[in-house]
C-alpha positions as a Markdown table, in Angstrom:
| # | Residue | x | y | z |
|---|---|---|---|---|
| 1 | Unk | -18.7 | -2.9 | -7.3 |
| 2 | Unk | -15.2 | -2.6 | -5.3 |
| 3 | Unk | -15.2 | -1.3 | -2.1 |
| 4 | Unk | -13.4 | 2.2 | -1.9 |
| 5 | Unk | -11.4 | 3.3 | 1.2 |
| 6 | Unk | -12.4 | 7.0 | 2.5 |
| 7 | Unk | -8.8 | 7.5 | 3.6 |
| 8 | Unk | -7.0 | 8.4 | 0.1 |
| 9 | Unk | -3.4 | 8.8 | -0.2 |
| 10 | Unk | -1.4 | 10.5 | -2.9 |
| 11 | Unk | 2.1 | 10.0 | -4.1 |
| 12 | Unk | 4.1 | 12.5 | -5.7 |
| 13 | Unk | 6.0 | 11.4 | -9.1 |
| 14 | Unk | 9.2 | 10.3 | -7.5 |
| 15 | Unk | 7.6 | 8.5 | -4.4 |
| 16 | Unk | 5.4 | 6.6 | -7.1 |
| 17 | Unk | 8.5 | 6.0 | -9.1 |
| 18 | Unk | 10.4 | 4.4 | -6.1 |
| 19 | Unk | 7.4 | 2.7 | -4.7 |
| 20 | Unk | 6.7 | 0.8 | -7.9 |
| 21 | Unk | 10.4 | -0.3 | -8.4 |
| 22 | Unk | 10.4 | -1.7 | -4.8 |
| 23 | Unk | 7.1 | -3.3 | -5.4 |
| 24 | Unk | 8.7 | -5.2 | -8.4 |
| 25 | Unk | 11.9 | -6.0 | -6.8 |
| 26 | Unk | 13.1 | -9.6 | -6.2 |
| 27 | Unk | 15.8 | -8.8 | -3.8 |
| 28 | Unk | 14.3 | -6.5 | -1.3 |
| 29 | Unk | 13.1 | -7.8 | 1.8 |
| 30 | Unk | 9.5 | -9.2 | 1.4 |
| 31 | Unk | 8.0 | -6.9 | 4.1 |
| 32 | Unk | 9.4 | -3.9 | 2.4 |
| 33 | Unk | 8.0 | -5.0 | -1.0 |
| 34 | Unk | 4.7 | -6.0 | 0.7 |
| 35 | Unk | 4.3 | -2.4 | 2.1 |
| 36 | Unk | 5.2 | -0.9 | -1.0 |
| 37 | Unk | 2.4 | -2.9 | -2.7 |
| 38 | Unk | 0.0 | -2.0 | -0.2 |
| 39 | Unk | 1.0 | 1.9 | -0.7 |
| 40 | Unk | 0.2 | 1.6 | -4.3 |
| 41 | Unk | -2.9 | 0.0 | -3.6 |
| 42 | Unk | -3.9 | 2.6 | -1.2 |
| 43 | Unk | -3.1 | 5.1 | -3.8 |
| 44 | Unk | -5.5 | 3.6 | -6.1 |
| 45 | Unk | -8.0 | 3.8 | -3.4 |
| 46 | Unk | -8.4 | 0.3 | -2.2 |
| 47 | Unk | -9.8 | -0.8 | 0.9 |
| 48 | Unk | -7.8 | -2.4 | 3.7 |
| 49 | Unk | -9.5 | -5.8 | 3.3 |
| 50 | Unk | -9.1 | -5.8 | -0.4 |
| 51 | Unk | -5.3 | -5.0 | 0.1 |
| 52 | Unk | -5.0 | -7.8 | 2.8 |
| 53 | Unk | -6.5 | -10.4 | 0.6 |
| 54 | Unk | -4.3 | -9.8 | -2.3 |
| 55 | Unk | -1.1 | -9.6 | -0.4 |
| 56 | Unk | -2.0 | -12.6 | 1.7 |
| 57 | Unk | -1.6 | -10.8 | 5.2 |
| 58 | Unk | -3.9 | -10.4 | 8.2 |
| 59 | Unk | -6.2 | -7.3 | 7.9 |
| 60 | Unk | -4.7 | -5.9 | 11.2 |
| 61 | Unk | -1.4 | -5.8 | 9.5 |
| 62 | Unk | -2.6 | -3.6 | 6.7 |
| 63 | Unk | -4.6 | -1.5 | 9.2 |
| 64 | Unk | -1.0 | -1.2 | 11.1 |
| 65 | Unk | 0.8 | -0.2 | 7.9 |
| 66 | Unk | -1.8 | 2.5 | 7.0 |
| 67 | Unk | -1.6 | 4.0 | 10.0 |
| 68 | Unk | 2.3 | 4.6 | 9.7 |
| 69 | Unk | 1.7 | 6.7 | 6.7 |
| 70 | Unk | 2.5 | 10.5 | 6.6 |
| 71 | Unk | -0.6 | 12.5 | 7.1 |
| 72 | Unk | -1.9 | 13.7 | 3.8 |
| 73 | Unk | -1.2 | 17.6 | 3.0 |
């Protein structure tokens, strides 16, 4: 059973669309693409460790990205 994070994020329709486009981009800087993929994974409820493994980045990097997200309304 996958581990689900207790910190959920929800993106609006337009935000989600922009994130999906950026996550698929082949011309955007790598860090932006990785952060978009991470943000989409957060919206699905993925845990930090799972996101870090999937993106091939350090767990602390994912934690830092998640802290930078805007607070949930």
